[in-house]
C-alpha positions in Angstrom: -28.7 -8.1 -232.1 -30.3 -7.6 -228.6 -33.9 -8.1 -227.8 -35.2 -5.4 -225.4 -38.5 -4.3 -223.9 -39.4 -0.6 -223.7 -41.9 0.7 -221.2 -43.5 4.2 -221.4 -45.0 5.9 -218.5 -47.3 9.0 -217.9 -47.3 11.6 -220.8 -44.7 9.5 -222.7 -47.1 6.7 -222.8 -49.9 8.9 -224.0 -47.7 10.4 -226.8 -46.4 6.9 -227.9 -49.9 5.4 -227.9 -48.7 2.2 -226.4 -47.6 1.1 -222.9 -44.7 -1.1 -224.1 -43.0 -2.4 -227.1 -40.3 -5.0 -227.8 -37.6 -4.7 -230.4 -34.3 -5.8 -231.5 -31.4 -3.4 -231.3 -27.7 -3.6 -232.1 -25.6 -5.2 -229.4 -23.6 -2.1 -228.7 -26.5 0.5 -228.6 -26.2 3.3 -226.1 -29.2 4.9 -224.4 -28.7 8.0 -226.6 -28.8 5.9 -229.8 -31.9 4.1 -228.5 -33.6 7.4 -228.0 -32.7 8.5 -231.5 -34.2 5.2 -232.8 -37.4 5.7 -230.9 -37.7 9.2 -232.1 -37.5 8.1 -235.6 -40.1 5.3 -235.0 -42.4 7.4 -232.8 -42.1 11.0 -234.0 -44.5 12.2 -231.4 -41.9 11.4 -228.7 -39.0 13.3 -230.3 -39.3 16.4 -228.0 -40.1 14.3 -224.9 -37.1 12.2 -225.2 -34.8 15.2 -224.9 -35.5 15.4 -221.2 -36.8 12.0 -220.3 -35.5 9.9 -217.4 -34.4 6.4 -218.4 -34.0 3.2 -216.2 -32.4 0.0 -217.4 -33.6 -3.0 -215.4 -34.9 -0.6 -212.7 -31.8 1.5 -212.3 -31.3 4.9 -213.7 -29.1 5.2 -216.8 -27.4 8.0 -218.6 -27.1 8.6 -222.3 -23.6 6.9 -222.5 -24.8 3.6 -221.0 -24.7 0.5 -223.1 -28.1 -1.3 -223.2 -27.5 -4.9 -222.1 -29.3 -7.9 -223.8 -32.8 -8.6 -222.7 -33.0 -5.3 -220.9 -36.2 -3.8 -219.7 -35.9 0.0 -220.4 -38.4 2.4 -218.9 -38.9 6.0 -220.0 -40.3 8.5 -217.5 -41.1 12.2 -218.0 -39.1 14.5 -215.7 -40.9 15.3 -212.4 -40.7 18.1 -209.9 -41.9 18.5 -206.5 -41.7 20.5 -203.5 
């Protein structure tokens, strides 16, 4: 098991009702699997996590990325600008 810290920002934080949470996850969990776990634990985030931006230790990560031990994982809503 790996211990990780999740950080929620902007509307994702509002929907989760917390700024951060720490939890233990399987050693080989992917970002996609982690999002599925969070969706189960926080049903209000299910729709948001479909289009969320994810950063692992301050670097953007895709669904296939393996979450390393003691990682800090941030979840951001998509942004647009002009």
